[in-house]
N, C-alpha and C positions, 0 to 999 in steps of 0.2 A: 642405349637400347635396354624401351622401354620394356616393362614386364609382361609376358606371357606372350609374345611378341619376335614371331619365329622368324629368326635374319635369316636364311635360306624362300624364301615366300615372298622377301621381297623385291621390288624389281627394281633396276639397278641406284636410280635419279633415289629412292627412298632409303637406301646404308648408306649415304654419305649425305647431312641435307650442307648448304652454303655453306659457304662459311658468314657473311651476313649473317644466318641463324645460329652456330655453332658463339658455343662459351668465348671471353674475352676475358683479359683481364687488363688494369689500371696502369699496369708501371712493373718495374723493376723488382720493387721493394716486397707488390703482392705476388709475384711470381718464384719468386728466395723464398718467400712465406707458405707457401702453398706447395714447392721442389719439398719442406726440408717434415714439412706434415710429409706430402708422399709419406717419404726414406720413413721416418718417424712406423707408419704404417707395416708398410713394406720388409719392412725390418723387426718387430715383431709377429708378424704371421710367420718369418722363418721362423726364428722362434719355437712357434709350434709344428713343426714338419719337421719329424725324428728323420732317421738316415731310410730306415721303409721304409719311412711315408716318399721319399725324390724316388727311392731307387725302383718301390712298386704298384706304384699308388695311379691309376689311372686320374686323369687330365685334361677333360673335356677342352673347348675351347667353343665361344659362339663361330667364331671367324674360322678353321681349321677342327673340317671333322673328326682328319685323322686321329686315331687313338695314343695315344700317346704317354710317355710315363711321367709323370711329375718332379724329377731335373728333369727331364730333359726341353720340357714346357719351360718350366725357367731360365734357362740357360737362350731356349728359344725364344722365347719375350726382348729376355736381355739383347738379343744379337739385335735383336728386331727396331728396341729403344736403340742403337746404335745407329742406325741408320735411317731412323729420323733423326737425332742429333748431328748425323753430315748435312741432310736436307736443307735444317734453319739454318745451318754455318754456313754453307754456301751462296741460299736464301739472301742472309743478310749482306755477306759477302756485295752481292751483287747488287744490291738494292745503293749501292755504300758507306753500306753502318760505319765505321773503326771497328772494328773484332779481326783477332789475328791468332797464330799456334797457337798462345798460350791459352785465347780463350774459348778455342775448340774442345784441349783438353783441362781444361779448370785449373791452371792456374797458377 
């Protein structure tokens, strides 16, 4: 989301650009590299959170205006990512790609 843009003021068609305008990767290796980098950043950010922050600090999100404590927000985000993981898995399966349960669970 560009800085200074209030998502609540955008019409639905501008909230999510078409697939052709979304960033894409060119290979599985690039995807794995980017995921490793994201994981490293996420773990670094978590080390900066105290138990008190997780239990008491408010964590607003542009996609959800409801106030929520940081620890709950993080759990909600993980749950949301699980839904996308399932979507991707079934999308690949329906395309006939060679994915299986072990791929889904990262085994």
